[in-house]
C-alpha positions as CSV (number, residue, x, y, z in Angstrom):
1,M,-81.7,-23.0,0.0
2,P,-82.4,-19.3,-0.5
3,L,-79.8,-17.3,-2.5
4,E,-78.7,-14.3,-0.5
5,L,-76.2,-12.7,-2.8
6,V,-74.0,-13.2,-5.9
7,H,-71.4,-10.5,-6.6
8,A,-69.0,-10.5,-9.5
9,Q,-65.6,-8.8,-9.2
10,P,-66.2,-6.8,-6.0
11,G,-63.5,-4.5,-4.8
12,V,-61.6,-5.6,-1.6
13,E,-63.6,-3.2,0.6
14,E,-67.0,-4.4,-0.7
15,A,-65.8,-8.1,-0.6
16,A,-64.8,-7.6,3.1
17,R,-68.2,-6.3,3.9
18,I,-70.0,-9.1,2.1
19,L,-67.9,-11.8,3.8
20,S,-68.2,-10.3,7.2
21,H,-72.0,-10.3,6.8
22,G,-72.0,-13.9,5.7
23,I,-69.7,-15.1,8.5
24,E,-71.7,-13.2,11.2
25,Y,-74.9,-14.8,10.2
26,R,-73.4,-18.2,9.6
27,M,-74.1,-18.4,5.9
28,W,-72.7,-20.8,3.3
29,I,-70.0,-18.8,1.5
30,S,-67.9,-19.5,-1.5
31,F,-65.6,-17.1,-3.4
32,F,-63.1,-17.3,-6.2
33,A,-60.1,-15.1,-5.8
34,N,-56.4,-14.7,-6.7
35,C,-54.8,-15.2,-3.4
36,T,-51.9,-16.5,-1.3
37,I,-52.3,-18.9,1.6
38,E,-50.3,-19.0,4.8
39,Y,-50.7,-21.7,7.4
40,E,-49.0,-22.2,10.8
41,G,-49.8,-24.8,13.3
42,R,-48.5,-28.4,13.7
43,A,-46.6,-27.6,10.5
44,A,-46.2,-24.5,8.3
45,S,-46.9,-23.8,4.6
46,R,-47.0,-20.8,2.2
47,T,-48.2,-20.5,-1.4
48,T,-47.5,-18.2,-4.2
49,P,-50.4,-16.1,-5.7
50,G,-52.9,-18.2,-7.7
51,D,-56.6,-18.5,-8.4
52,R,-58.4,-20.5,-5.7
53,L,-61.9,-21.4,-4.5
54,V,-62.5,-20.7,-0.9
55,I,-65.4,-22.3,1.0
56,I,-66.6,-21.2,4.4
57,K,-69.3,-23.4,5.9
58,P,-71.9,-22.3,8.4
59,D,-70.1,-24.2,11.2
60,G,-66.9,-22.1,10.5
61,S,-65.0,-24.8,8.6
62,V,-62.7,-23.3,5.9
63,I,-61.6,-25.2,2.8
64,V,-59.3,-23.8,0.0
65,H,-59.2,-25.6,-3.4
66,G,-56.7,-25.0,-6.2
67,P,-57.6,-25.6,-9.9
68,R,-56.4,-29.2,-9.9
69,G,-57.3,-32.4,-8.1
70,F,-60.0,-33.1,-5.6
71,K,-58.0,-32.6,-2.4
72,P,-58.0,-29.1,-0.9
73,D,-54.8,-27.2,-0.7
74,N,-55.6,-26.1,2.9
75,W,-58.5,-26.7,5.3
76,Q,-59.3,-25.6,8.8
77,P,-61.9,-27.6,10.8
78,D,-63.5,-26.6,14.1
79,T,-62.5,-22.9,13.5
80,S,-62.6,-20.9,16.7
81,S,-62.8,-17.5,14.9
82,I,-62.8,-16.0,11.4
83,T,-62.0,-12.4,10.9
84,V,-62.1,-10.3,7.6
85,Q,-60.3,-7.1,6.9
86,H,-58.9,-5.1,4.0
87,S,-55.5,-3.4,4.0
88,E,-53.3,-2.0,1.3
89,G,-55.4,-3.3,-1.5
90,L,-55.7,-6.8,-0.1
91,L,-58.7,-8.7,1.3
92,I,-57.4,-10.7,4.3
93,V,-59.4,-13.6,5.8
94,K,-57.9,-15.1,9.0
95,A,-59.2,-18.4,10.5
96,V,-57.9,-19.4,13.9
97,R,-58.3,-22.7,15.7
98,R,-57.5,-22.6,19.4
99,R,-56.9,-26.3,20.2
100,P,-54.6,-27.3,18.6
101,R,-53.4,-23.9,17.8
102,E,-53.6,-23.4,14.0
103,V,-53.8,-20.2,11.9
104,L,-54.9,-20.0,8.3
105,V,-54.5,-16.6,6.5
106,I,-55.9,-16.0,3.0
107,K,-54.7,-12.8,1.3
108,C,-56.6,-11.9,-1.9
109,G,-55.4,-9.3,-4.4
110,S,-58.4,-9.6,-6.6
111,I,-61.8,-11.3,-6.0
112,H,-63.5,-12.8,-9.1
113,S,-66.9,-13.6,-7.5
114,I,-68.6,-14.2,-4.2
115,M,-71.7,-16.2,-3.5
116,I,-73.4,-16.5,-0.1
117,L,-76.4,-18.6,0.8
118,K,-78.6,-18.5,3.9
119,S,-80.5,-21.1,5.8
120,P,-78.7,-24.2,4.3
121,E,-80.8,-27.3,4.5
122,E,-78.8,-30.2,5.8
123,G,-79.8,-33.4,4.1
124,G,-79.1,-37.0,5.3
125,F,-76.0,-38.9,4.5
126,W,-75.7,-42.6,4.0
127,M,-72.4,-44.4,4.3
128,Y,-71.7,-47.9,2.9
129,L,-71.9,-49.6,6.2
130,N,-72.7,-49.0,9.8
131,E,-70.1,-49.5,12.6
132,H,-71.6,-52.9,13.6
133,E,-71.4,-54.2,10.1
134,I,-67.8,-53.1,9.8
135,R,-67.0,-54.6,13.2
136,D,-68.5,-58.0,12.3
137,L,-66.8,-58.1,8.9
138,L,-63.4,-57.3,10.4
139,A,-64.0,-59.8,13.2
140,S,-64.6,-62.5,10.5
141,N,-61.7,-61.2,8.4
142,P,-59.1,-59.9,10.8
143,S,-56.3,-60.1,8.1
144,L,-57.9,-57.0,6.7
145,I,-56.4,-55.2,9.7
146,E,-53.2,-57.3,10.1
147,E,-51.9,-60.6,9.0
148,G,-51.8,-63.2,11.8
149,L,-54.4,-61.3,13.9
150,R,-56.9,-63.5,15.7
151,I,-60.1,-62.0,17.2
152,V,-61.1,-63.5,20.6
153,D,-63.9,-61.1,21.7
154,V,-66.3,-58.6,20.2
155,E,-67.7,-55.7,22.2
156,K,-65.6,-56.6,25.2
157,R,-66.8,-54.7,28.2
158,I,-64.3,-52.9,30.4
159,D,-64.6,-50.1,32.9
160,P,-64.1,-47.2,30.4
161,G,-66.6,-48.7,27.9
162,F,-66.8,-51.4,25.2
163,V,-63.8,-52.5,23.1
164,D,-65.0,-53.1,19.5
165,L,-62.5,-55.9,18.8
166,Y,-60.2,-57.7,21.2
167,G,-57.6,-60.0,19.8
168,I,-54.1,-61.5,19.8
169,D,-51.4,-60.8,17.2
170,R,-49.0,-63.3,15.7
171,E,-46.5,-62.7,18.5
172,G,-49.1,-63.4,21.2
173,R,-49.6,-59.8,22.2
174,L,-53.1,-58.5,23.2
175,V,-54.6,-56.1,20.6
176,V,-57.4,-53.6,21.4
177,I,-59.1,-52.3,18.3
178,E,-61.4,-49.2,18.1
179,I,-63.4,-48.8,14.9
180,K,-64.9,-45.7,13.3
181,R,-66.9,-45.7,10.1
182,V,-66.1,-42.1,9.3
183,K,-63.0,-40.0,9.5
184,A,-61.5,-40.5,13.0
185,G,-60.8,-37.4,15.0
186,E,-58.6,-36.8,18.1
187,E,-61.4,-37.9,20.4
188,A,-61.3,-41.4,18.9
189,A,-57.6,-41.6,19.6
190,K,-58.2,-40.5,23.1
191,Q,-60.9,-43.1,23.6
192,L,-58.5,-45.8,22.4
193,A,-55.8,-44.5,24.7
194,R,-58.2,-44.8,27.7
195,Y,-58.9,-48.4,26.8
196,I,-55.2,-49.2,26.5
197,E,-54.5,-47.5,29.9
198,Y,-57.1,-49.8,31.5
199,F,-55.2,-52.9,30.3
200,R,-51.7,-51.5,31.1
201,R,-52.8,-50.8,34.7
202,G,-53.2,-54.5,35.0
203,G,-49.6,-55.0,34.0
204,R,-50.4,-56.4,30.6
205,S,-48.5,-55.7,27.3
206,V,-51.1,-54.5,24.8
207,R,-51.2,-52.8,21.4
208,G,-53.9,-50.4,20.4
209,I,-55.1,-50.0,16.8
210,L,-57.6,-47.3,15.6
211,V,-59.3,-48.5,12.4
212,A,-61.2,-46.0,10.1
213,P,-61.4,-44.9,6.5
214,E,-59.4,-41.8,7.4
215,A,-57.9,-40.0,10.4
216,T,-57.3,-36.3,11.1
217,E,-53.8,-35.0,11.6
218,A,-54.7,-34.4,15.3
219,A,-55.8,-38.1,15.6
220,I,-52.5,-39.3,14.0
221,Y,-50.5,-37.0,16.2
222,R,-52.3,-38.3,19.4
223,L,-51.8,-41.9,18.4
224,S,-48.1,-41.4,17.7
225,R,-47.7,-39.7,21.1
226,E,-49.5,-42.5,22.9
227,G,-47.6,-45.3,21.0
228,L,-50.8,-46.4,19.2
229,E,-51.4,-47.4,15.6
230,F,-53.7,-46.5,12.7
231,R,-55.1,-48.8,10.0
232,R,-57.0,-47.5,7.0
233,I,-60.0,-49.5,5.8
234,D,-61.6,-49.5,2.4
235,L,-65.3,-49.2,2.9
236,A,-66.1,-49.9,-0.7
237,R,-64.3,-53.2,-0.4
238,L,-66.0,-54.1,2.8
239,Y,-69.4,-53.2,1.2
240,G,-68.6,-55.6,-1.7
241,M,-67.8,-58.3,0.8
242,L,-71.1,-57.8,2.6
243,K,-73.0,-58.0,-0.7
244,E,-71.2,-61.2,-1.6
245,Q,-72.1,-62.7,1.8
246,A,-75.8,-61.7,1.2
247,K,-75.8,-63.4,-2.2
248,S,-74.3,-66.5,-0.7
249,S,-76.9,-66.6,2.1
250,R,-79.7,-66.2,-0.4
251,G,-78.2,-69.1,-2.5
252,I,-78.1,-71.3,0.6
253,L,-81.7,-70.5,1.5
254,R,-82.9,-71.3,-2.0
255,Y,-81.0,-74.6,-1.8
256,L,-82.6,-75.5,1.5
257,D,-86.1,-74.6,0.2
């Protein structure tokens, strides 16, 4: 990954020029600064001045980290536009997301350093399990989703697509389950809603559950609005179960030999 520029303690005017250049050419940007953060969208938040690390990715995602913990203080995925300006001694970075409407404003009084990188090389990423493995493990162990749940069909075909898991809960209600192996976004919630609508058109009472390691705020909001549910799964635990199954299978094969 070629290094484009590292600049220590630039003034706000120089920092604005550097950041504007990096954003225009979709570079990987990180800068340390003493700043305040203002957010308005599905909620609202405001911080006092403090030292923070701001990361702007080539796809426009913005992440703001404080000095403690691993979770970001603020983040803005799927950013529609990012603008940079300087005014009255402040560097102002504004990230706007159109749908849903969200605005993140970063105001920096002093910039400690800026680094921008061009032509980032995107490497591969391997998750513990693929979706089929997760589906099969949950089908064999439905209590990981909910106690009393019984799975009656896997990859059930319906008009809108394929239902990952189709079951019955302890009260005899139908349950439609959509599985994602990565953080579930709003589209996953919409997909589940389409499946539920298919069954409800037939006059059936049915629950919908989205299963994933995490879900975005937009997904949780959509699920709540549609009367659907979310269940978090622990991929590390499922991976451990899969390894134990593999060990058991190897033991049985050795015994049969």
